TORKOL-4160 file (C-alpha; in steps of 0.2 Angstrom, whole numbers, padded with zeros to 4 digits, m for minus):
280
<pt num="1" X="m0001" Y="0000" Z="0001"/>
<pt num="2" X="0006" Y="0017" Z="m0003"/>
<pt num="3" X="0008" Y="0031" Z="0009"/>
<pt num="4" X="m0005" Y="0043" Z="0008"/>
<pt num="5" X="0002" Y="0055" Z="0021"/>
<pt num="6" X="0014" Y="0062" Z="0009"/>
<pt num="7" X="0011" Y="0083" Z="0009"/>
<pt num="8" X="0009" Y="0083" Z="m0009"/>
<pt num="9" X="m0001" Y="0068" Z="m0019"/>
<pt num="10" X="0002" Y="0068" Z="m0040"/>
<pt num="11" X="m0013" Y="0068" Z="m0049"/>
<pt num="12" X="m0014" Y="0065" Z="m0066"/>
<pt num="13" X="m0031" Y="0064" Z="m0078"/>
<pt num="14" X="m0033" Y="0046" Z="m0078"/>
<pt num="15" X="m0033" Y="0046" Z="m0059"/>
<pt num="16" X="m0048" Y="0060" Z="m0061"/>
<pt num="17" X="m0056" Y="0050" Z="m0071"/>
<pt num="18" X="m0055" Y="0033" Z="m0062"/>
<pt num="19" X="m0061" Y="0042" Z="m0046"/>
<pt num="20" X="m0077" Y="0050" Z="m0056"/>
<pt num="21" X="m0081" Y="0032" Z="m0064"/>
<pt num="22" X="m0079" Y="0022" Z="m0046"/>
<pt num="23" X="m0069" Y="0028" Z="m0032"/>
<pt num="24" X="m0066" Y="0011" Z="m0026"/>
<pt num="25" X="m0058" Y="0008" Z="m0041"/>
<pt num="26" X="m0048" Y="0021" Z="m0038"/>
<pt num="27" X="m0041" Y="0014" Z="m0021"/>
<pt num="28" X="m0039" Y="m0003" Z="m0029"/>
<pt num="29" X="m0027" Y="0002" Z="m0042"/>
<pt num="30" X="m0016" Y="0017" Z="m0034"/>
<pt num="31" X="m0018" Y="0015" Z="m0015"/>
<pt num="32" X="m0018" Y="m0006" Z="m0015"/>
<pt num="33" X="m0010" Y="m0007" Z="m0031"/>
<pt num="34" X="m0017" Y="m0021" Z="m0037"/>
<pt num="35" X="m0018" Y="m0017" Z="m0057"/>
<pt num="36" X="m0018" Y="m0033" Z="m0067"/>
<pt num="37" X="m0005" Y="m0036" Z="m0079"/>
<pt num="38" X="m0012" Y="m0034" Z="m0099"/>
<pt num="39" X="m0013" Y="m0050" Z="m0107"/>
<pt num="40" X="0000" Y="m0053" Z="m0124"/>
<pt num="41" X="m0011" Y="m0046" Z="m0138"/>
<pt num="42" X="m0016" Y="m0028" Z="m0126"/>
<pt num="43" X="0002" Y="m0027" Z="m0121"/>
<pt num="44" X="0008" Y="m0028" Z="m0140"/>
<pt num="45" X="m0007" Y="m0014" Z="m0143"/>
<pt num="46" X="0002" Y="m0004" Z="m0130"/>
<pt num="47" X="0019" Y="m0008" Z="m0136"/>
<pt num="48" X="0015" Y="m0002" Z="m0154"/>
<pt num="49" X="0005" Y="0013" Z="m0145"/>
<pt num="50" X="0022" Y="0019" Z="m0137"/>
<pt num="51" X="0032" Y="0015" Z="m0151"/>
<pt num="52" X="0022" Y="0027" Z="m0161"/>
<pt num="53" X="0024" Y="0040" Z="m0147"/>
<pt num="54" X="0042" Y="0038" Z="m0146"/>
<pt num="55" X="0044" Y="0042" Z="m0165"/>
<pt num="56" X="0034" Y="0057" Z="m0167"/>
<pt num="57" X="0045" Y="0063" Z="m0150"/>
<pt num="58" X="0061" Y="0058" Z="m0160"/>
<pt num="59" X="0056" Y="0067" Z="m0175"/>
<pt num="60" X="0051" Y="0083" Z="m0165"/>
<pt num="61" X="0069" Y="0081" Z="m0157"/>
<pt num="62" X="0076" Y="0080" Z="m0176"/>
<pt num="63" X="0084" Y="0064" Z="m0172"/>
<pt num="64" X="0084" Y="0047" Z="m0185"/>
<pt num="65" X="0069" Y="0039" Z="m0185"/>
<pt num="66" X="0071" Y="0028" Z="m0203"/>
<pt num="67" X="0075" Y="0012" Z="m0190"/>
<pt num="68" X="0059" Y="0013" Z="m0179"/>
<pt num="69" X="0049" Y="0017" Z="m0197"/>
<pt num="70" X="0060" Y="0000" Z="m0204"/>
<pt num="71" X="0054" Y="m0010" Z="m0189"/>
<pt num="72" X="0035" Y="m0009" Z="m0191"/>
<pt num="73" X="0025" Y="m0007" Z="m0208"/>
<pt num="74" X="0009" Y="m0002" Z="m0196"/>
<pt num="75" X="0019" Y="0013" Z="m0189"/>
<pt num="76" X="0025" Y="0015" Z="m0210"/>
<pt num="77" X="0006" Y="0018" Z="m0213"/>
<pt num="78" X="0003" Y="0028" Z="m0198"/>
<pt num="79" X="0016" Y="0040" Z="m0201"/>
<pt num="80" X="0013" Y="0042" Z="m0221"/>
<pt num="81" X="m0006" Y="0045" Z="m0215"/>
<pt num="82" X="m0003" Y="0056" Z="m0202"/>
<pt num="83" X="0010" Y="0068" Z="m0215"/>
<pt num="84" X="m0003" Y="0068" Z="m0228"/>
<pt num="85" X="m0017" Y="0074" Z="m0217"/>
<pt num="86" X="m0008" Y="0086" Z="m0206"/>
<pt num="87" X="0008" Y="0092" Z="m0217"/>
<pt num="88" X="0008" Y="0109" Z="m0206"/>
<pt num="89" X="0012" Y="0098" Z="m0190"/>
<pt num="90" X="0024" Y="0086" Z="m0198"/>
<pt num="91" X="0031" Y="0098" Z="m0209"/>
<pt num="92" X="0029" Y="0116" Z="m0201"/>
<pt num="93" X="0038" Y="0129" Z="m0210"/>
<pt num="94" X="0055" Y="0134" Z="m0207"/>
<pt num="95" X="0051" Y="0153" Z="m0205"/>
<pt num="96" X="0038" Y="0151" Z="m0191"/>
<pt num="97" X="0040" Y="0159" Z="m0175"/>
<pt num="98" X="0032" Y="0145" Z="m0165"/>
<pt num="99" X="0038" Y="0135" Z="m0150"/>
<pt num="100" X="0036" Y="0117" Z="m0153"/>
<pt num="101" X="0042" Y="0104" Z="m0138"/>
<pt num="102" X="0034" Y="0086" Z="m0137"/>
<pt num="103" X="0032" Y="0077" Z="m0122"/>
<pt num="104" X="0031" Y="0093" Z="m0113"/>
<pt num="105" X="0027" Y="0093" Z="m0093"/>
<pt num="106" X="0017" Y="0104" Z="m0084"/>
<pt num="107" X="0011" Y="0103" Z="m0066"/>
<pt num="108" X="0000" Y="0116" Z="m0055"/>
<pt num="109" X="m0001" Y="0114" Z="m0036"/>
<pt num="110" X="m0018" Y="0115" Z="m0030"/>
<pt num="111" X="m0020" Y="0113" Z="m0011"/>
<pt num="112" X="m0010" Y="0097" Z="m0006"/>
<pt num="113" X="m0010" Y="0092" Z="m0026"/>
<pt num="114" X="0000" Y="0091" Z="m0038"/>
<pt num="115" X="m0009" Y="0091" Z="m0055"/>
<pt num="116" X="0002" Y="0084" Z="m0069"/>
<pt num="117" X="0000" Y="0084" Z="m0086"/>
<pt num="118" X="0012" Y="0079" Z="m0101"/>
<pt num="119" X="0007" Y="0084" Z="m0118"/>
<pt num="120" X="0011" Y="0073" Z="m0133"/>
<pt num="121" X="0016" Y="0089" Z="m0143"/>
<pt num="122" X="0013" Y="0108" Z="m0139"/>
<pt num="123" X="0015" Y="0122" Z="m0152"/>
<pt num="124" X="0015" Y="0139" Z="m0145"/>
<pt num="125" X="0017" Y="0155" Z="m0155"/>
<pt num="126" X="0015" Y="0173" Z="m0145"/>
<pt num="127" X="m0004" Y="0174" Z="m0146"/>
<pt num="128" X="m0010" Y="0155" Z="m0145"/>
<pt num="129" X="m0005" Y="0139" Z="m0138"/>
<pt num="130" X="m0014" Y="0121" Z="m0146"/>
<pt num="131" X="m0010" Y="0105" Z="m0137"/>
<pt num="132" X="m0008" Y="0091" Z="m0149"/>
<pt num="133" X="m0012" Y="0071" Z="m0143"/>
<pt num="134" X="m0011" Y="0055" Z="m0152"/>
<pt num="135" X="m0021" Y="0040" Z="m0149"/>
<pt num="136" X="m0017" Y="0024" Z="m0158"/>
<pt num="137" X="m0032" Y="0014" Z="m0154"/>
<pt num="138" X="m0045" Y="0014" Z="m0170"/>
<pt num="139" X="m0061" Y="0019" Z="m0166"/>
<pt num="140" X="m0062" Y="0039" Z="m0160"/>
<pt num="141" X="m0074" Y="0041" Z="m0145"/>
<pt num="142" X="m0090" Y="0051" Z="m0144"/>
<pt num="143" X="m0086" Y="0071" Z="m0145"/>
<pt num="144" X="m0096" Y="0076" Z="m0131"/>
<pt num="145" X="m0089" Y="0060" Z="m0121"/>
<pt num="146" X="m0070" Y="0067" Z="m0125"/>
<pt num="147" X="m0075" Y="0085" Z="m0122"/>
<pt num="148" X="m0080" Y="0079" Z="m0103"/>
<pt num="149" X="m0064" Y="0068" Z="m0102"/>
<pt num="150" X="m0053" Y="0075" Z="m0088"/>
<pt num="151" X="m0039" Y="0073" Z="m0101"/>
<pt num="152" X="m0047" Y="0086" Z="m0112"/>
<pt num="153" X="m0051" Y="0097" Z="m0097"/>
<pt num="154" X="m0036" Y="0096" Z="m0085"/>
<pt num="155" X="m0024" Y="0097" Z="m0100"/>
<pt num="156" X="m0031" Y="0115" Z="m0105"/>
<pt num="157" X="m0035" Y="0119" Z="m0088"/>
<pt num="158" X="m0017" Y="0118" Z="m0084"/>
<pt num="159" X="m0011" Y="0127" Z="m0098"/>
<pt num="160" X="m0021" Y="0142" Z="m0095"/>
<pt num="161" X="m0017" Y="0142" Z="m0076"/>
<pt num="162" X="0003" Y="0140" Z="m0080"/>
<pt num="163" X="0004" Y="0153" Z="m0093"/>
<pt num="164" X="0000" Y="0170" Z="m0100"/>
<pt num="165" X="m0013" Y="0163" Z="m0112"/>
<pt num="166" X="m0031" Y="0168" Z="m0112"/>
<pt num="167" X="m0041" Y="0152" Z="m0112"/>
<pt num="168" X="m0050" Y="0157" Z="m0129"/>
<pt num="169" X="m0032" Y="0157" Z="m0136"/>
<pt num="170" X="m0032" Y="0137" Z="m0131"/>
<pt num="171" X="m0035" Y="0122" Z="m0139"/>
<pt num="172" X="m0034" Y="0103" Z="m0141"/>
<pt num="173" X="m0035" Y="0091" Z="m0154"/>
<pt num="174" X="m0035" Y="0073" Z="m0153"/>
<pt num="175" X="m0026" Y="0064" Z="m0169"/>
<pt num="176" X="m0033" Y="0045" Z="m0170"/>
<pt num="177" X="m0019" Y="0038" Z="m0181"/>
<pt num="178" X="m0024" Y="0021" Z="m0183"/>
<pt num="179" X="m0040" Y="0017" Z="m0196"/>
<pt num="180" X="m0053" Y="0004" Z="m0192"/>
<pt num="181" X="m0051" Y="0000" Z="m0210"/>
<pt num="182" X="m0032" Y="m0002" Z="m0209"/>
<pt num="183" X="m0024" Y="m0011" Z="m0223"/>
<pt num="184" X="m0009" Y="m0024" Z="m0225"/>
<pt num="185" X="m0005" Y="m0019" Z="m0241"/>
<pt num="186" X="0006" Y="m0002" Z="m0242"/>
<pt num="187" X="m0003" Y="0001" Z="m0260"/>
<pt num="188" X="m0019" Y="0003" Z="m0252"/>
<pt num="189" X="m0017" Y="0015" Z="m0238"/>
<pt num="190" X="m0035" Y="0016" Z="m0233"/>
<pt num="191" X="m0030" Y="0023" Z="m0216"/>
<pt num="192" X="m0026" Y="0039" Z="m0226"/>
<pt num="193" X="m0044" Y="0046" Z="m0229"/>
<pt num="194" X="m0051" Y="0039" Z="m0213"/>
<pt num="195" X="m0039" Y="0046" Z="m0200"/>
<pt num="196" X="m0048" Y="0059" Z="m0189"/>
<pt num="197" X="m0046" Y="0072" Z="m0177"/>
<pt num="198" X="m0055" Y="0080" Z="m0165"/>
<pt num="199" X="m0053" Y="0098" Z="m0161"/>
<pt num="200" X="m0058" Y="0108" Z="m0144"/>
<pt num="201" X="m0057" Y="0126" Z="m0143"/>
<pt num="202" X="m0057" Y="0133" Z="m0124"/>
<pt num="203" X="m0066" Y="0146" Z="m0115"/>
<pt num="204" X="m0068" Y="0155" Z="m0100"/>
<pt num="205" X="m0082" Y="0148" Z="m0094"/>
<pt num="206" X="m0076" Y="0130" Z="m0097"/>
<pt num="207" X="m0061" Y="0136" Z="m0086"/>
<pt num="208" X="m0073" Y="0143" Z="m0072"/>
<pt num="209" X="m0082" Y="0126" Z="m0072"/>
<pt num="210" X="m0068" Y="0114" Z="m0074"/>
<pt num="211" X="m0061" Y="0124" Z="m0058"/>
<pt num="212" X="m0076" Y="0121" Z="m0049"/>
<pt num="213" X="m0076" Y="0103" Z="m0053"/>
<pt num="214" X="m0059" Y="0100" Z="m0048"/>
<pt num="215" X="m0060" Y="0110" Z="m0032"/>
<pt num="216" X="m0076" Y="0096" Z="m0029"/>
<pt num="217" X="m0066" Y="0083" Z="m0032"/>
<pt num="218" X="m0051" Y="0086" Z="m0025"/>
<pt num="219" X="m0061" Y="0089" Z="m0007"/>
<pt num="220" X="m0069" Y="0073" Z="m0012"/>
<pt num="221" X="m0053" Y="0063" Z="m0014"/>
<pt num="222" X="m0046" Y="0072" Z="0004"/>
<pt num="223" X="m0060" Y="0065" Z="0012"/>
<pt num="224" X="m0059" Y="0048" Z="0004"/>
<pt num="225" X="m0041" Y="0047" Z="0010"/>
<pt num="226" X="m0044" Y="0054" Z="0028"/>
<pt num="227" X="m0058" Y="0039" Z="0030"/>
<pt num="228" X="m0047" Y="0028" Z="0021"/>
<pt num="229" X="m0032" Y="0029" Z="0035"/>
<pt num="230" X="m0046" Y="0027" Z="0048"/>
<pt num="231" X="m0050" Y="0011" Z="0040"/>
<pt num="232" X="m0065" Y="0015" Z="0029"/>
<pt num="233" X="m0063" Y="0010" Z="0012"/>
<pt num="234" X="m0066" Y="0023" Z="m0004"/>
<pt num="235" X="m0087" Y="0021" Z="m0008"/>
<pt num="236" X="m0092" Y="0009" Z="m0025"/>
<pt num="237" X="m0104" Y="0011" Z="m0037"/>
<pt num="238" X="m0122" Y="0008" Z="m0036"/>
<pt num="239" X="m0125" Y="m0011" Z="m0037"/>
<pt num="240" X="m0129" Y="m0016" Z="m0056"/>
<pt num="241" X="m0118" Y="m0002" Z="m0064"/>
<pt num="242" X="m0112" Y="m0006" Z="m0080"/>
<pt num="243" X="m0094" Y="0000" Z="m0075"/>
<pt num="244" X="m0092" Y="m0017" Z="m0064"/>
<pt num="245" X="m0097" Y="m0028" Z="m0081"/>
<pt num="246" X="m0078" Y="m0022" Z="m0086"/>
<pt num="247" X="m0069" Y="m0021" Z="m0071"/>
<pt num="248" X="m0056" Y="m0033" Z="m0066"/>
<pt num="249" X="m0060" Y="m0029" Z="m0050"/>
<pt num="250" X="m0076" Y="m0035" Z="m0050"/>
<pt num="251" X="m0077" Y="m0051" Z="m0041"/>
<pt num="252" X="m0066" Y="m0042" Z="m0026"/>
<pt num="253" X="m0080" Y="m0030" Z="m0024"/>
<pt num="254" X="m0092" Y="m0046" Z="m0025"/>
<pt num="255" X="m0101" Y="m0039" Z="m0040"/>
<pt num="256" X="m0108" Y="m0056" Z="m0050"/>
<pt num="257" X="m0110" Y="m0048" Z="m0066"/>
<pt num="258" X="m0094" Y="m0046" Z="m0072"/>
<pt num="259" X="m0089" Y="m0053" Z="m0088"/>
<pt num="260" X="m0073" Y="m0064" Z="m0087"/>
<pt num="261" X="m0068" Y="m0062" Z="m0104"/>
<pt num="262" X="m0054" Y="m0054" Z="m0115"/>
<pt num="263" X="m0068" Y="m0041" Z="m0118"/>
<pt num="264" X="m0067" Y="m0035" Z="m0100"/>
<pt num="265" X="m0048" Y="m0034" Z="m0100"/>
<pt num="266" X="m0048" Y="m0024" Z="m0117"/>
<pt num="267" X="m0061" Y="m0011" Z="m0113"/>
<pt num="268" X="m0053" Y="m0007" Z="m0097"/>
<pt num="269" X="m0035" Y="m0006" Z="m0103"/>
<pt num="270" X="m0040" Y="0004" Z="m0121"/>
<pt num="271" X="m0050" Y="0017" Z="m0112"/>
<pt num="272" X="m0045" Y="0034" Z="m0116"/>
<pt num="273" X="m0038" Y="0039" Z="m0098"/>
<pt num="274" X="m0027" Y="0023" Z="m0098"/>
<pt num="275" X="m0019" Y="0027" Z="m0115"/>
<pt num="276" X="0000" Y="0032" Z="m0114"/>
<pt num="277" X="m0003" Y="0039" Z="m0096"/>
<pt num="278" X="0013" Y="0040" Z="m0085"/>
<pt num="279" X="0011" Y="0031" Z="m0069"/>
<pt num="280" X="0011" Y="0044" Z="m0055"/>
């Protein structure tokens, strides 16, 4: 069990999503560290996503990427598709006066918590800043769901709080670099036309909404942690909740509608808040 009596507790968007979904799941995952290992198929998907993120980071740093491209034909397809869909990102003009930084790390202290974000790519100039995030699973979520996800909320909130940019001058774009209609044939690049992106423009109103909700969530977490130290577990979702259908902790919570199938593991592992999230 981890020590919850530290003066400053790091909190990521993935942890906020889990608290919102099921506080007891947060307890099992982060306090008791009971997360199960991925099966070989899911591990390979995670490794593939990690390799693409590494490729994009090395490319942004000006390091050679030929060896990474030659190792994996699927990543070659993703890279070609992305270059055609967003040439202004992949091949920026050398005359542009912009700040670009991959794997950009920022923190914001709120009470006894250190909010932590990592942007796959931050591009900014004197007046505007945009956050880019690579997603390597095939089906984009509903835009409304993505807007309400803590990754979208927290990433733009932290940037507005830690910079001089007005919320109205901040945006975030998710790029879904893998297509559902992916092709094994390099001559038949179906994933080019199917590559999708979802963009969100920030506002001052959204910023204040996030501030209030974040304050509420962190206050709840403080209460949960205080009670946990006294021997009281975190709250569970109601019996019969659909979240239990895909949670590996359902047997531990004595929830009998747990589906002991690969679907359960797959859904848990590839949910958006667990993609490329750094363990904190």
